[in-house]
All heavy atoms as a GROMACS GRO file, in nm:
protein
  623
    1MET      N    1  -9.220  12.863  19.810
    1MET     CA    2  -9.114  12.903  19.719
    1MET      C    3  -9.075  12.786  19.629
    1MET      O    4  -9.054  12.806  19.507
    1MET     CB    5  -8.992  12.953  19.799
    1MET     CG    6  -8.877  12.986  19.702
    1MET     SD    7  -8.724  13.014  19.793
    1MET     CE    8  -8.644  12.859  19.766
    2LEU      N    9  -9.068  12.670  19.682
    2LEU     CA   10  -9.031  12.551  19.606
    2LEU      C   11  -9.139  12.520  19.501
    2LEU      O   12  -9.101  12.480  19.393
    2LEU     CB   13  -9.008  12.428  19.698
    2LEU     CG   14  -8.885  12.436  19.793
    2LEU    CD1   15  -8.884  12.307  19.880
    2LEU    CD2   16  -8.756  12.448  19.715
    3ALA      N   17  -9.262  12.526  19.543
    3ALA     CA   18  -9.367  12.500  19.447
    3ALA      C   19  -9.362  12.597  19.326
    3ALA      O   20  -9.387  12.559  19.219
    3ALA     CB   21  -9.504  12.504  19.519
    4ASP      N   22  -9.344  12.728  19.358
    4ASP     CA   23  -9.332  12.820  19.251
    4ASP      C   24  -9.218  12.799  19.164
    4ASP      O   25  -9.230  12.812  19.040
    4ASP     CB   26  -9.320  12.967  19.314
    4ASP     CG   27  -9.442  13.010  19.392
    4ASP    OD1   28  -9.549  12.950  19.360
    4ASP    OD2   29  -9.427  13.094  19.479
    5ALA      N   30  -9.101  12.764  19.217
    5ALA     CA   31  -8.982  12.737  19.135
    5ALA      C   32  -9.008  12.612  19.044
    5ALA      O   33  -8.972  12.617  18.928
    5ALA     CB   34  -8.861  12.714  19.226
    6LEU      N   35  -9.066  12.508  19.097
    6LEU     CA   36  -9.090  12.386  19.024
    6LEU      C   37  -9.192  12.417  18.916
    6LEU      O   38  -9.177  12.370  18.802
    6LEU     CB   39  -9.138  12.279  19.118
    6LEU     CG   40  -9.171  12.141  19.047
    6LEU    CD1   41  -9.045  12.090  18.976
    6LEU    CD2   42  -9.219  12.038  19.146
    7GLU      N   43  -9.297  12.492  18.945
    7GLU     CA   44  -9.401  12.522  18.844
    7GLU      C   45  -9.339  12.603  18.730
    7GLU      O   46  -9.366  12.581  18.613
    7GLU     CB   47  -9.511  12.606  18.906
    7GLU     CG   48  -9.625  12.632  18.817
    7GLU     CD   49  -9.745  12.696  18.876
    7GLU    OE1   50  -9.756  12.694  19.005
    7GLU    OE2   51  -9.830  12.753  18.807
    8HIS      N   52  -9.244  12.693  18.760
    8HIS     CA   53  -9.180  12.773  18.658
    8HIS      C   54  -9.089  12.673  18.565
    8HIS      O   55  -9.092  12.690  18.443
    8HIS     CB   56  -9.091  12.882  18.722
    8HIS     CG   57  -9.014  12.961  18.629
    8HIS    ND1   58  -9.076  13.055  18.545
    8HIS    CD2   59  -8.886  12.960  18.593
    8HIS    CE1   60  -8.985  13.114  18.465
    8HIS    NE2   61  -8.869  13.059  18.490
    9LEU      N   62  -9.024  12.590  18.628
    9LEU     CA   63  -8.941  12.495  18.559
    9LEU      C   64  -9.022  12.404  18.462
    9LEU      O   65  -8.989  12.382  18.348
    9LEU     CB   66  -8.858  12.412  18.641
    9LEU     CG   67  -8.738  12.478  18.720
    9LEU    CD1   68  -8.682  12.388  18.826
    9LEU    CD2   69  -8.633  12.530  18.623
   10VAL      N   70  -9.133  12.351  18.518
   10VAL     CA   71  -9.216  12.257  18.442
   10VAL      C   72  -9.288  12.333  18.330
   10VAL      O   73  -9.296  12.274  18.211
   10VAL     CB   74  -9.321  12.185  18.534
   10VAL    CG1   75  -9.416  12.103  18.453
   10VAL    CG2   76  -9.245  12.098  18.634
   11ARG      N   77  -9.330  12.450  18.351
   11ARG     CA   78  -9.402  12.527  18.247
   11ARG      C   79  -9.305  12.551  18.125
   11ARG      O   80  -9.356  12.566  18.008
   11ARG     CB   81  -9.450  12.664  18.295
   11ARG     CG   82  -9.577  12.649  18.378
   11ARG     CD   83  -9.619  12.789  18.434
   11ARG     NE   84  -9.734  12.778  18.514
   11ARG     CZ   85  -9.855  12.809  18.483
   11ARG    NH1   86  -9.877  12.860  18.357
   11ARG    NH2   87  -9.955  12.791  18.565
   12GLY      N   88  -9.179  12.559  18.145
   12GLY     CA   89  -9.081  12.579  18.039
   12GLY      C   90  -9.062  12.456  17.952
   12GLY      O   91  -9.011  12.469  17.836
   13VAL      N   92  -9.103  12.342  18.000
   13VAL     CA   93  -9.078  12.216  17.925
   13VAL      C   94  -9.200  12.166  17.849
   13VAL      O   95  -9.187  12.108  17.741
   13VAL     CB   96  -9.031  12.107  18.028
   13VAL    CG1   97  -9.023  11.972  17.956
   13VAL    CG2   98  -8.903  12.144  18.091
   14VAL      N   99  -9.324  12.198  17.900
   14VAL     CA  100  -9.442  12.138  17.846
   14VAL      C  101  -9.505  12.221  17.730
   14VAL      O  102  -9.466  12.335  17.711
   14VAL     CB  103  -9.548  12.116  17.956
   14VAL    CG1  104  -9.498  12.029  18.067
   14VAL    CG2  105  -9.587  12.250  18.015
   15ASP      N  106  -9.596  12.157  17.648
   15ASP     CA  107  -9.666  12.223  17.545
   15ASP      C  108  -9.790  12.292  17.594
   15ASP      O  109  -9.846  12.383  17.526
   15ASP     CB  110  -9.705  12.118  17.441
   15ASP     CG  111  -9.595  12.068  17.355
   15ASP    OD1  112  -9.488  12.139  17.348
   15ASP    OD2  113  -9.594  11.952  17.309
   16HIS      N  114  -9.846  12.250  17.706
   16HIS     CA  115  -9.966  12.311  17.760
   16HIS      C  116  -9.933  12.372  17.902
   16HIS      O  117  -9.972  12.316  18.003
   16HIS     CB  118 -10.077  12.199  17.778
   16HIS     CG  119 -10.111  12.134  17.645
   16HIS    ND1  120 -10.050  12.015  17.609
   16HIS    CD2  121 -10.198  12.168  17.551
   16HIS    CE1  122 -10.102  11.983  17.494
   16HIS    NE2  123 -10.188  12.074  17.455
   17PRO      N  124  -9.864  12.483  17.902
   17PRO     CA  125  -9.828  12.540  18.033
   17PRO      C  126  -9.940  12.586  18.117
   17PRO      O  127  -9.929  12.590  18.244
   17PRO     CB  128  -9.738  12.666  17.994
   17PRO     CG  129  -9.777  12.693  17.855
   17PRO     CD  130  -9.824  12.568  17.789
   18ASP      N  131 -10.060  12.615  18.066
   18ASP     CA  132 -10.173  12.654  18.144
   18ASP      C  133 -10.229  12.544  18.226
   18ASP      O  134 -10.305  12.567  18.324
   18ASP     CB  135 -10.282  12.716  18.057
   18ASP     CG  136 -10.238  12.843  17.988
   18ASP    OD1  137 -10.148  12.916  18.042
   18ASP    OD2  138 -10.292  12.877  17.882
   19ASP      N  139 -10.203  12.418  18.192
   19ASP     CA  140 -10.247  12.301  18.269
   19ASP      C  141 -10.157  12.255  18.378
   19ASP      O  142 -10.188  12.162  18.445
   19ASP     CB  143 -10.271  12.181  18.168
   19ASP     CG  144 -10.389  12.209  18.078
   19ASP    OD1  145 -10.476  12.292  18.110
   19ASP    OD2  146 -10.395  12.140  17.974
   20VAL      N  147 -10.048  12.325  18.399
   20VAL     CA  148  -9.957  12.285  18.500
   20VAL      C  149  -9.997  12.337  18.634
   20VAL      O  150 -10.029  12.460  18.650
   20VAL     CB  151  -9.808  12.340  18.470
   20VAL    CG1  152  -9.716  12.312  18.583
   20VAL    CG2  153  -9.754  12.279  18.341
   21ARG      N  154 -10.012  12.250  18.735
   21ARG     CA  155 -10.046  12.283  18.871
   21ARG      C  156  -9.952  12.217  18.962
   21ARG      O  157  -9.931  12.094  18.952
   21ARG     CB  158 -10.189  12.236  18.900
   21ARG     CG  159 -10.296  12.294  18.808
   21ARG     CD  160 -10.329  12.442  18.842
   21ARG     NE  161 -10.431  12.491  18.757
   21ARG     CZ  162 -10.406  12.567  18.649
   21ARG    NH1  163 -10.288  12.598  18.619
   21ARG    NH2  164 -10.513  12.610  18.575
   22VAL      N  165  -9.900  12.288  19.060
   22VAL     CA  166  -9.810  12.232  19.166
   22VAL      C  167  -9.872  12.257  19.298
   22VAL      O  168  -9.908  12.373  19.335
   22VAL     CB  169  -9.671  12.293  19.156
   22VAL    CG1  170  -9.582  12.236  19.266
   22VAL    CG2  171  -9.602  12.268  19.014
   23ARG      N  172  -9.890  12.149  19.373
   23ARG     CA  173  -9.956  12.167  19.504
   23ARG      C  174  -9.859  12.114  19.609
   23ARG      O  175  -9.788  12.009  19.590
   23ARG     CB  176 -10.079  12.078  19.509
   23ARG     CG  177 -10.169  12.120  19.627
   23ARG     CD  178 -10.302  12.060  19.608
   23ARG     NE  179 -10.293  11.921  19.666
   23ARG     CZ  180 -10.395  11.834  19.668
   23ARG    NH1  181 -10.499  11.864  19.602
   23ARG    NH2  182 -10.382  11.721  19.732
   24ASP      N  183  -9.839  12.188  19.712
   24ASP     CA  184  -9.745  12.152  19.822
   24ASP      C  185  -9.821  12.084  19.937
   24ASP      O  186  -9.913  12.149  19.993
   24ASP     CB  187  -9.674  12.277  19.874
   24ASP     CG  188  -9.560  12.243  19.970
   24ASP    OD1  189  -9.534  12.124  19.993
   24ASP    OD2  190  -9.500  12.335  20.028
   25LYS      N  191  -9.802  11.959  19.958
   25LYS     CA  192  -9.867  11.880  20.063
   25LYS      C  193  -9.769  11.860  20.177
   25LYS      O  194  -9.656  11.819  20.153
   25LYS     CB  195  -9.915  11.741  20.015
   25LYS     CG  196 -10.024  11.747  19.913
   25LYS     CD  197 -10.052  11.600  19.888
   25LYS     CE  198 -10.174  11.590  19.792
   25LYS     NZ  199 -10.204  11.450  19.761
   26GLN      N  200  -9.811  11.894  20.299
   26GLN     CA  201  -9.728  11.874  20.412
   26GLN      C  202  -9.772  11.743  20.484
   26GLN      O  203  -9.886  11.727  20.523
   26GLN     CB  204  -9.739  11.991  20.513
   26GLN     CG  205  -9.690  12.118  20.446
   26GLN     CD  206  -9.536  12.116  20.425
   26GLN    OE1  207  -9.458  12.045  20.494
   26GLN    NE2  208  -9.502  12.181  20.321
   27LEU      N  209  -9.679  11.647  20.495
   27LEU     CA  210  -9.710  11.522  20.564
   27LEU      C  211  -9.609  11.507  20.679
   27LEU      O  212  -9.513  11.586  20.694
   27LEU     CB  213  -9.694  11.411  20.471
   27LEU     CG  214  -9.787  11.411  20.342
   27LEU    CD1  215  -9.750  11.295  20.249
   27LEU    CD2  216  -9.931  11.403  20.378
   28ARG      N  217  -9.633  11.408  20.753
   28ARG     CA  218  -9.545  11.376  20.871
   28ARG      C  219  -9.401  11.354  20.830
   28ARG      O  220  -9.304  11.396  20.896
   28ARG     CB  221  -9.591  11.261  20.949
   28ARG     CG  222  -9.708  11.288  21.038
   28ARG     CD  223  -9.745  11.164  21.124
   28ARG     NE  224  -9.807  11.067  21.026
   28ARG     CZ  225  -9.809  10.940  21.050
   28ARG    NH1  226  -9.750  10.888  21.155
   28ARG    NH2  227  -9.865  10.858  20.968
   29ARG      N  228  -9.384  11.290  20.714
   29ARG     CA  229  -9.244  11.259  20.668
   29ARG      C  230  -9.177  11.368  20.589
   29ARG      O  231  -9.068  11.352  20.540
   29ARG     CB  232  -9.254  11.128  20.580
   29ARG     CG  233  -9.306  11.010  20.663
   29ARG     CD  234  -9.313  10.893  20.574
   29ARG     NE  235  -9.178  10.850  20.532
   29ARG     CZ  236  -9.162  10.764  20.433
   29ARG    NH1  237  -9.263  10.707  20.373
   29ARG    NH2  238  -9.034  10.729  20.399
   30GLY      N  239  -9.252  11.481  20.571
   30GLY     CA  240  -9.194  11.592  20.499
   30GLY      C  241  -9.296  11.644  20.395
   30GLY      O  242  -9.409  11.604  20.394
   31SER      N  243  -9.249  11.731  20.303
   31SER     CA  244  -9.340  11.789  20.210
   31SER      C  245  -9.328  11.708  20.073
   31SER      O  246  -9.222  11.660  20.032
   31SER     CB  247  -9.300  11.927  20.184
   31SER     OG  248  -9.183  11.950  20.124
   32ILE      N  249  -9.447  11.709  20.004
   32ILE     CA  250  -9.453  11.643  19.876
   32ILE      C  251  -9.504  11.756  19.778
   32ILE      O  252  -9.603  11.814  19.809
   32ILE     CB  253  -9.550  11.530  19.877
   32ILE    CG1  254  -9.497  11.409  19.962
   32ILE    CG2  255  -9.569  11.479  19.735
   32ILE    CD1  256  -9.588  11.292  19.967
   33LEU      N  257  -9.435  11.771  19.670
   33LEU     CA  258  -9.480  11.862  19.564
   33LEU      C  259  -9.546  11.772  19.462
   33LEU      O  260  -9.480  11.696  19.388
   33LEU     CB  261  -9.365  11.938  19.506
   33LEU     CG  262  -9.288  12.026  19.603
   33LEU    CD1  263  -9.169  12.081  19.535
   33LEU    CD2  264  -9.378  12.143  19.648
   34GLU      N  265  -9.680  11.789  19.444
   34GLU     CA  266  -9.755  11.717  19.342
   34GLU      C  267  -9.771  11.804  19.226
   34GLU      O  268  -9.829  11.915  19.224
   34GLU     CB  269  -9.889  11.688  19.406
   34GLU     CG  270  -9.974  11.601  19.320
   34GLU     CD  271 -10.112  11.568  19.381
   34GLU    OE1  272 -10.200  11.647  19.363
   34GLU    OE2  273 -10.120  11.465  19.450
   35VAL      N  274  -9.720  11.752  19.112
   35VAL     CA  275  -9.718  11.822  18.985
   35VAL      C  276  -9.826  11.758  18.893
   35VAL      O  277  -9.815  11.642  18.869
   35VAL     CB  278  -9.578  11.820  18.914
   35VAL    CG1  279  -9.586  11.893  18.783
   35VAL    CG2  280  -9.469  11.875  19.003
   36ARG      N  281  -9.919  11.840  18.848
   36ARG     CA  282 -10.026  11.791  18.758
   36ARG      C  283 -10.006  11.857  18.624
   36ARG      O  284  -9.990  11.976  18.619
   36ARG     CB  285 -10.165  11.821  18.808
   36ARG     CG  286 -10.195  11.746  18.938
   36ARG     CD  287 -10.337  11.759  18.974
   36ARG     NE  288 -10.371  11.679  19.090
   36ARG     CZ  289 -10.420  11.554  19.084
   36ARG    NH1  290 -10.438  11.496  18.963
   36ARG    NH2  291 -10.442  11.489  19.192
   37VAL      N  292 -10.002  11.771  18.523
   37VAL     CA  293  -9.977  11.830  18.385
   37VAL      C  294 -10.082  11.766  18.289
   37VAL      O  295 -10.144  11.668  18.323
   37VAL     CB  296  -9.838  11.794  18.332
   37VAL    CG1  297  -9.729  11.860  18.420
   37VAL    CG2  298  -9.802  11.651  18.332
   38HIS      N  299 -10.092  11.821  18.171
   38HIS     CA  300 -10.175  11.765  18.067
   38HIS      C  301 -10.124  11.628  18.034
   38HIS      O  302 -10.002  11.601  18.027
   38HIS     CB  303 -10.170  11.862  17.944
   38HIS     CG  304 -10.271  11.834  17.843
   38HIS    ND1  305 -10.250  11.732  17.748
   38HIS    CD2  306 -10.389  11.887  17.817
   38HIS    CE1  307 -10.358  11.733  17.669
   38HIS    NE2  308 -10.445  11.826  17.717
   39PRO      N  309 -10.216  11.530  17.994
   39PRO     CA  310 -10.172  11.396  17.969
   39PRO      C  311 -10.068  11.385  17.856
   39PRO      O  312  -9.977  11.302  17.860
   39PRO     CB  313 -10.304  11.326  17.930
   39PRO     CG  314 -10.411  11.407  17.996
   39PRO     CD  315 -10.365  11.543  18.001
   40ASP      N  316 -10.081  11.477  17.756
   40ASP     CA  317  -9.984  11.474  17.650
   40ASP      C  318  -9.841  11.523  17.692
   40ASP      O  319  -9.744  11.490  17.622
   40ASP     CB  320 -10.035  11.567  17.531
   40ASP     CG  321 -10.163  11.522  17.471
   40ASP    OD1  322 -10.193  11.399  17.483
   40ASP    OD2  323 -10.230  11.597  17.411
   41ASP      N  324  -9.834  11.590  17.800
   41ASP     CA  325  -9.706  11.642  17.848
   41ASP      C  326  -9.636  11.559  17.956
   41ASP      O  327  -9.522  11.583  17.988
   41ASP     CB  328  -9.725  11.785  17.912
   41ASP     CG  329  -9.763  11.885  17.807
   41ASP    OD1  330  -9.720  11.871  17.689
   41ASP    OD2  331  -9.833  11.979  17.842
   42LEU      N  332  -9.704  11.453  17.998
   42LEU     CA  333  -9.644  11.365  18.100
   42LEU      C  334  -9.512  11.307  18.060
   42LEU      O  335  -9.417  11.303  18.136
   42LEU     CB  336  -9.746  11.260  18.143
   42LEU     CG  337  -9.706  11.177  18.269
   42LEU    CD1  338  -9.690  11.273  18.390
   42LEU    CD2  339  -9.811  11.080  18.299
   43GLY      N  340  -9.504  11.264  17.935
   43GLY     CA  341  -9.378  11.206  17.880
   43GLY      C  342  -9.265  11.310  17.882
   43GLY      O  343  -9.150  11.275  17.908
   44LYS      N  344  -9.295  11.434  17.845
   44LYS     CA  345  -9.192  11.539  17.842
   44LYS      C  346  -9.143  11.569  17.986
   44LYS      O  347  -9.023  11.598  18.004
   44LYS     CB  348  -9.247  11.667  17.783
   44LYS     CG  349  -9.273  11.649  17.636
   44LYS     CD  350  -9.317  11.779  17.581
   44LYS     CE  351  -9.339  11.760  17.424
   44LYS     NZ  352  -9.353  11.888  17.354
   45VAL      N  353  -9.236  11.566  18.085
   45VAL     CA  354  -9.189  11.596  18.218
   45VAL      C  355  -9.110  11.483  18.278
   45VAL      O  356  -9.011  11.508  18.352
   45VAL     CB  357  -9.318  11.624  18.303
   45VAL    CG1  358  -9.280  11.644  18.448
   45VAL    CG2  359  -9.389  11.748  18.256
   46ILE      N  360  -9.140  11.362  18.247
   46ILE     CA  361  -9.066  11.253  18.297
   46ILE      C  362  -8.937  11.235  18.216
   46ILE      O  363  -8.835  11.213  18.276
   46ILE     CB  364  -9.153  11.124  18.292
   46ILE    CG1  365  -9.269  11.137  18.394
   46ILE    CG2  366  -9.066  11.000  18.327
   46ILE    CD1  367  -9.365  11.023  18.386
   47GLY      N  368  -8.940  11.242  18.086
   47GLY     CA  369  -8.822  11.237  18.010
   47GLY      C  370  -8.782  11.099  17.981
   47GLY      O  371  -8.830  10.998  18.030
   48ARG      N  372  -8.681  11.083  17.892
   48ARG     CA  373  -8.630  10.947  17.859
   48ARG      C  374  -8.551  10.890  17.976
   48ARG      O  375  -8.469  10.946  18.030
   48ARG     CB  376  -8.534  10.958  17.741
   48ARG     CG  377  -8.491  10.827  17.682
   48ARG     CD  378  -8.419  10.849  17.557
   48ARG     NE  379  -8.508  10.912  17.457
   48ARG     CZ  380  -8.503  10.907  17.330
   48ARG    NH1  381  -8.406  10.832  17.274
   48ARG    NH2  382  -8.586  10.965  17.246
   49ASN      N  383  -8.604  10.764  18.012
   49ASN     CA  384  -8.550  10.695  18.131
   49ASN      C  385  -8.558  10.775  18.264
   49ASN      O  386  -8.479  10.759  18.349
   49ASN     CB  387  -8.401  10.658  18.101
   49ASN     CG  388  -8.391  10.553  17.993
   49ASN    OD1  389  -8.475  10.459  17.984
   49ASN    ND2  390  -8.279  10.558  17.917
   50GLY      N  391  -8.651  10.873  18.264
   50GLY     CA  392  -8.671  10.955  18.383
   50GLY      C  393  -8.568  11.057  18.409
   50GLY      O  394  -8.555  11.115  18.520
   51ARG      N  395  -8.496  11.096  18.307
   51ARG     CA  396  -8.386  11.195  18.322
   51ARG      C  397  -8.437  11.333  18.359
   51ARG      O  398  -8.376  11.403  18.443
   51ARG     CB  399  -8.295  11.191  18.198
   51ARG     CG  400  -8.215  11.073  18.179
   51ARG     CD  401  -8.128  11.084  18.066
   51ARG     NE  402  -8.053  10.955  18.040
   51ARG     CZ  403  -8.016  10.913  17.932
   51ARG    NH1  404  -8.028  10.991  17.822
   51ARG    NH2  405  -7.950  10.793  17.924
   52THR      N  406  -8.542  11.381  18.288
   52THR     CA  407  -8.596  11.510  18.316
   52THR      C  408  -8.649  11.517  18.460
   52THR      O  409  -8.631  11.614  18.530
   52THR     CB  410  -8.705  11.546  18.208
   52THR    OG1  411  -8.651  11.524  18.080
   52THR    CG2  412  -8.750  11.690  18.230
   53ALA      N  413  -8.724  11.415  18.497
   53ALA     CA  414  -8.784  11.414  18.632
   53ALA      C  415  -8.673  11.412  18.737
   53ALA      O  416  -8.673  11.482  18.834
   53ALA     CB  417  -8.870  11.289  18.652
   54THR      N  418  -8.565  11.338  18.706
   54THR     CA  419  -8.450  11.341  18.797
   54THR      C  420  -8.382  11.472  18.806
   54THR      O  421  -8.342  11.522  18.920
   54THR     CB  422  -8.344  11.234  18.753
   54THR    OG1  423  -8.412  11.105  18.750
   54THR    CG2  424  -8.228  11.228  18.846
   55ALA      N  425  -8.375  11.548  18.696
   55ALA     CA  426  -8.317  11.680  18.696
   55ALA      C  427  -8.403  11.770  18.781
   55ALA      O  428  -8.348  11.855  18.858
   55ALA     CB  429  -8.303  11.728  18.551
   56PHE      N  430  -8.536  11.765  18.763
   56PHE     CA  431  -8.628  11.850  18.843
   56PHE      C  432  -8.602  11.823  18.992
   56PHE      O  433  -8.599  11.911  19.072
   56PHE     CB  434  -8.775  11.819  18.808
   56PHE     CG  435  -8.814  11.887  18.679
   56PHE    CD1  436  -8.896  11.812  18.592
   56PHE    CD2  437  -8.789  12.012  18.642
   56PHE    CE1  438  -8.942  11.862  18.474
   56PHE    CE2  439  -8.827  12.062  18.522
   56PHE     CZ  440  -8.905  11.990  18.434
   57ARG      N  441  -8.598  11.690  19.029
   57ARG     CA  442  -8.576  11.655  19.167
   57ARG      C  443  -8.441  11.701  19.219
   57ARG      O  444  -8.430  11.747  19.337
   57ARG     CB  445  -8.585  11.502  19.181
   57ARG     CG  446  -8.727  11.454  19.163
   57ARG     CD  447  -8.738  11.298  19.182
   57ARG     NE  448  -8.878  11.262  19.174
   57ARG     CZ  449  -8.928  11.186  19.079
   57ARG    NH1  450  -8.853  11.145  18.977
   57ARG    NH2  451  -9.060  11.164  19.081
   58THR      N  452  -8.341  11.699  19.143
   58THR     CA  453  -8.209  11.750  19.182
   58THR      C  454  -8.206  11.897  19.206
   58THR      O  455  -8.164  11.939  19.312
   58THR     CB  456  -8.102  11.719  19.072
   58THR    OG1  457  -8.100  11.578  19.050
   58THR    CG2  458  -7.966  11.770  19.117
   59VAL      N  459  -8.268  11.971  19.122
   59VAL     CA  460  -8.274  12.123  19.136
   59VAL      C  461  -8.357  12.152  19.262
   59VAL      O  462  -8.317  12.234  19.344
   59VAL     CB  463  -8.340  12.188  19.019
   59VAL    CG1  464  -8.367  12.336  19.039
   59VAL    CG2  465  -8.244  12.177  18.894
   60ILE      N  466  -8.474  12.094  19.280
   60ILE     CA  467  -8.556  12.120  19.392
   60ILE      C  468  -8.494  12.076  19.531
   60ILE      O  469  -8.506  12.150  19.624
   60ILE     CB  470  -8.699  12.059  19.379
   60ILE    CG1  471  -8.768  12.124  19.259
   60ILE    CG2  472  -8.784  12.067  19.501
   60ILE    CD1  473  -8.788  12.271  19.270
   61SER      N  474  -8.426  11.965  19.526
   61SER     CA  475  -8.348  11.925  19.638
   61SER      C  476  -8.241  12.024  19.685
   61SER      O  477  -8.218  12.044  19.802
   61SER     CB  478  -8.287  11.780  19.624
   61SER     OG  479  -8.389  11.686  19.607
   62ALA      N  480  -8.176  12.078  19.578
   62ALA     CA  481  -8.078  12.174  19.615
   62ALA      C  482  -8.138  12.306  19.673
   62ALA      O  483  -8.078  12.363  19.765
   62ALA     CB  484  -8.001  12.215  19.484
   63LEU      N  485  -8.254  12.344  19.620
   63LEU     CA  486  -8.322  12.460  19.676
   63LEU      C  487  -8.384  12.438  19.814
   63LEU      O  488  -8.386  12.521  19.895
   63LEU     CB  489  -8.436  12.504  19.578
   63LEU     CG  490  -8.393  12.565  19.450
   63LEU    CD1  491  -8.518  12.588  19.356
   63LEU    CD2  492  -8.319  12.699  19.468
   64ALA      N  493  -8.426  12.314  19.837
   64ALA     CA  494  -8.496  12.281  19.960
   64ALA      C  495  -8.397  12.273  20.076
   64ALA      O  496  -8.430  12.298  20.189
   64ALA     CB  497  -8.566  12.149  19.947
   65GLY      N  498  -8.271  12.236  20.048
   65GLY     CA  499  -8.170  12.226  20.154
   65GLY      C  500  -8.189  12.096  20.234
   65GLY      O  501  -8.220  11.992  20.182
   66ARG      N  502  -8.172  12.112  20.364
   66ARG     CA  503  -8.176  12.000  20.450
   66ARG      C  504  -8.313  11.931  20.456
   66ARG      O  505  -8.320  11.809  20.475
   66ARG     CB  506  -8.129  12.046  20.590
   66ARG     CG  507  -8.076  11.939  20.675
   66ARG     CD  508  -7.993  12.003  20.783
   66ARG     NE  509  -7.866  11.946  20.782
   66ARG     CZ  510  -7.799  11.908  20.889
   66ARG    NH1  511  -7.862  11.916  21.004
   66ARG    NH2  512  -7.686  11.855  20.878
   67GLY      N  513  -8.413  12.008  20.457
   67GLY     CA  514  -8.553  11.959  20.473
   67GLY      C  515  -8.590  11.864  20.357
   67GLY      O  516  -8.660  11.765  20.383
   68GLY      N  517  -8.548  11.893  20.238
   68GLY     CA  518  -8.577  11.810  20.127
   68GLY      C  519  -8.719  11.818  20.087
   68GLY      O  520  -8.810  11.871  20.155
   69ALA      N  521  -8.751  11.770  19.975
   69ALA     CA  522  -8.888  11.764  19.921
   69ALA      C  523  -8.902  11.649  19.824
   69ALA      O  524  -8.809  11.617  19.753
   69ALA     CB  525  -8.926  11.897  19.856
   70ARG      N  526  -9.012  11.583  19.824
   70ARG     CA  527  -9.046  11.470  19.730
   70ARG      C  528  -9.133  11.532  19.620
   70ARG      O  529  -9.218  11.618  19.642
   70ARG     CB  530  -9.115  11.359  19.804
   70ARG     CG  531  -9.096  11.227  19.737
   70ARG     CD  532  -9.156  11.119  19.818
   70ARG     NE  533  -9.271  11.070  19.740
   70ARG     CZ  534  -9.378  11.013  19.791
   70ARG    NH1  535  -9.391  11.002  19.917
   70ARG    NH2  536  -9.474  10.977  19.708
   71ILE      N  537  -9.117  11.480  19.500
   71ILE     CA  538  -9.194  11.532  19.384
   71ILE      C  539  -9.272  11.415  19.315
   71ILE      O  540  -9.209  11.310  19.295
   71ILE     CB  541  -9.106  11.592  19.277
   71ILE    CG1  542  -9.030  11.716  19.336
   71ILE    CG2  543  -9.187  11.642  19.155
   71ILE    CD1  544  -8.934  11.773  19.237
   72ASP      N  545  -9.403  11.430  19.301
   72ASP     CA  546  -9.487  11.331  19.236
   72ASP      C  547  -9.537  11.399  19.111
   72ASP      O  548  -9.598  11.506  19.115
   72ASP     CB  549  -9.602  11.280  19.318
   72ASP     CG  550  -9.551  11.189  19.433
   72ASP    OD1  551  -9.443  11.127  19.419
   72ASP    OD2  552  -9.625  11.179  19.533
   73PHE      N  553  -9.532  11.329  18.996
   73PHE     CA  554  -9.584  11.376  18.872
   73PHE      C  555  -9.717  11.298  18.844
   73PHE      O  556  -9.716  11.174  18.839
   73PHE     CB  557  -9.484  11.353  18.754
   73PHE     CG  558  -9.358  11.436  18.776
   73PHE    CD1  559  -9.245  11.377  18.820
   73PHE    CD2  560  -9.359  11.572  18.744
   73PHE    CE1  561  -9.131  11.456  18.841
   73PHE    CE2  562  -9.247  11.648  18.763
   73PHE     CZ  563  -9.128  11.595  18.806
   74VAL      N  564  -9.818  11.373  18.808
   74VAL     CA  565  -9.953  11.323  18.789
   74VAL      C  566 -10.011  11.384  18.663
   74VAL      O  567  -9.989  11.502  18.641
   74VAL     CB  568 -10.046  11.342  18.906
   74VAL    CG1  569 -10.183  11.288  18.890
   74VAL    CG2  570  -9.984  11.296  19.040
   75ASP      N  571 -10.074  11.306  18.573
   75ASP     CA  572 -10.139  11.368  18.464
   75ASP      C  573 -10.280  11.414  18.500
   75ASP      O  574 -10.348  11.356  18.591
   75ASP     CB  575 -10.144  11.273  18.342
   75ASP     CG  576 -10.229  11.154  18.356
   75ASP    OD1  577 -10.258  11.118  18.475
   75ASP    OD2  578 -10.271  11.097  18.263
   76VAL      N  579 -10.330  11.513  18.432
   76VAL     CA  580 -10.464  11.567  18.456
   76VAL      C  581 -10.563  11.479  18.383
   76VAL      O  582 -10.551  11.463  18.263
   76VAL     CB  583 -10.471  11.714  18.404
   76VAL    CG1  584 -10.616  11.766  18.423
   76VAL    CG2  585 -10.376  11.805  18.474
   77ASP      N  586 -10.662  11.427  18.459
   77ASP     CA  587 -10.764  11.341  18.391
   77ASP      C  588 -10.881  11.436  18.354
   77ASP      O  589 -10.952  11.489  18.435
   77ASP     CB  590 -10.803  11.240  18.490
   77ASP     CG  591 -10.897  11.135  18.428
   77ASP    OD1  592 -10.917  11.138  18.304
   77ASP    OD2  593 -10.956  11.050  18.499
   78ARG      N  594 -10.901  11.451  18.228
   78ARG     CA  595 -10.995  11.543  18.174
   78ARG      C  596 -11.139  11.489  18.186
   78ARG      O  597 -11.236  11.562  18.180
   78ARG     CB  598 -10.971  11.567  18.024
   78ARG     CG  599 -10.846  11.648  18.001
   78ARG     CD  600 -10.875  11.788  18.015
   78ARG     NE  601 -10.751  11.863  17.988
   78ARG     CZ  602 -10.748  11.988  18.015
   78ARG    NH1  603 -10.837  12.060  18.067
   78ARG    NH2  604 -10.634  12.055  17.989
   79ARG      N  605 -11.154  11.358  18.209
   79ARG     CA  606 -11.292  11.302  18.214
   79ARG      C  607 -11.362  11.326  18.345
   79ARG      O  608 -11.474  11.314  18.364
   79ARG     CB  609 -11.281  11.150  18.190
   79ARG     CG  610 -11.250  11.120  18.045
   79ARG     CD  611 -11.220  10.974  18.024
   79ARG     NE  612 -11.087  10.952  18.068
   79ARG     CZ  613 -11.036  10.840  18.085
   79ARG    NH1  614 -11.101  10.728  18.072
   79ARG    NH2  615 -10.908  10.823  18.130
   80ASN      N  616 -11.287  11.362  18.458
   80ASN     CA  617 -11.344  11.382  18.583
   80ASN      C  618 -11.378  11.524  18.607
   80ASN      O  619 -11.328  11.617  18.562
   80ASN     CB  620 -11.251  11.333  18.693
   80ASN     CG  621 -11.244  11.184  18.690
   80ASN    OD1  622 -11.329  11.116  18.650
   80ASN    ND2  623 -11.130  11.134  18.744
   0.00000   0.00000   0.00000
């Protein structure tokens, strides 16, 4: 549910919504939501001084509740 909500939010911000991928990784310390976007959209997802990324983290933390979730933003490397 959290990955779907985050993917929906990120797709609304970027210019290349088809390149958005959100993967939920379960680790010992909790879950990590890995967001992959087109390289041109990385700045939009992070925002000025990280404000957009902080807003995404705030919304997802509110949805996650007590368990919480960490979010990592990664650009898609087209050369690989």
